[in-house]
C-alpha positions, 0 to 999 in steps of 0.5 A: 309746153305744147300740152300746157298751152293746149290746157291753158288757152281754153281756160283763157278763152272761157275767162275772156268770154265770161268777162265779155258777157258780164260787160255786155249785160252791164251795158244792156242794163245801163241803157235799157233798164238802169233801175235794174242795174241799180238793184244789182249794184245795191245787192252786191254792196250788201253781200260784199259788206257781209250782210244778208238781205231779209224781209219780215211781214206784219199783216200786209206790210213787209219790212226789208232789212239787212242783218249780220250776226246773231243776237244770241251770241252777240257782244252788242246788238245795233239797229241802224236807221237811214235818212230821208230818201236813203235806204239800209245800204248806207250802213254797209261801209260803216258796218265793215268797220264794226266788230264781227262779234256784233249783231248788226241790223239795218231796216228800210223805213216805210216806203224807202228801199224795198219796204212796202210803200203805200203812198197815201199812208201816214209818214209823219214821224209818230207814224214811222216810229210806230212802224219801227216798233212793229219791226222791232217786235217782228224780228225779236229785237225786244228780247235783248236790249239793243243800241239804236243808231239813226242818221238825219231823218232816221235820227229824228225817228230814232230819237222819238223812238227812244223817248217812247221805248227806252226799256228796250234800248241800251243806248242811242246814237244820234247822227245829225238828226232832224227835228231840232230847231238849230240856233243857226240856219243851214245852207239847205234851210236858207235856200228853201226859205228863199224859194230855192230848189230842193236839192235833196230831190234831184231830177237829173244826173246834174242835180244829183252831182250837185246834191252830193257836193252839198251833202259831203264836205269832201269832193266825191267823184261820181262818174256820170253813168253812176249818177244816171243809174241812181237818178233812174232808180229814184225817178219813180220815187220823187213824188213819194219823197216829196210827200214824206218831206211835206209831212215831217216838216209840218209845223206840228212835226218839224221840231218834234224831236226837240220837244221830247229830248228830255224824255230820253233816259238812255246814254246818248251819243250825238255825232255831227259833221262840222261842215254840215250844210243840210242841218246846222251843227249848232243843234248839238247845244240844244241836245247837250242841254236837254238830254240827261246823259249825252256825249257830243262829238263833232267830226271835222271836215265832214258834211251831212252824209256822215256814214258815207263820208267818214264811216271808219271814224264814225264806227270808231267813235261809236265803239268808244262810246259803247265801250264807255257804257256800264257793263250789264 
């Protein structure tokens, strides 16, 4: 017994010291460098979901992306595009619900996440589509047809991409895409139209908490220290995001997806939250009318952040859609 205690106590001491050091580092980063802590959490989330963080360069431009699986052996290849102010990490929850036999890729759009940011570059939708095509070629996704999934602004980009490059796609999934002139005005659009503050660009932890209440139907508890970390990470990007939003909402850009819906000739699934306050679900009627081969699914009790709020349900609906496609 004495011998056992002699062996056990040093181990307990080492474990206790390790835990103390980890918490000490966490506290130091939280107060001194919250943006660094944000990067650490981001990478841990990617690792935990089974993805690998990668980079690929095209000239002086570098794309950051995450990947799980290999296309050569994959049952399906899926490329996922995040929304405005988001990054590739938003797909980690939904990715965990996808079969391990799938090859999954999620990329940061220009200026978002760890992808190169050139503040004075063109970030209009056509420019983002051109960059996405560069990425597809750079990583060799064009060698085998793939499924393209886009959320919000990412859905805007994905839809316009599909209208131009359908030859490389097996299908398209639009998740509450921007770029449609919805018959009904959303809470967000109405707020902006009446001179209200853009709550998608939070400037402090309180604003961030408010934004989360608007993008998610279900109540999401976010500790104040998490809100502070996220806001610190986003603070340096505020002016860039404002510029991007200005560019994609110009009169000639705002409803560009709607203008090209009839050019999409791949099987399409549209997902929308029934309680979306950012982009009104009534836009699905326009998509259903104009896209030749389109399925529409409305997620009840769900807001705008579909991949965050309903990742398992979203994955299930996408899998059902993919299984319904003709085998090639």
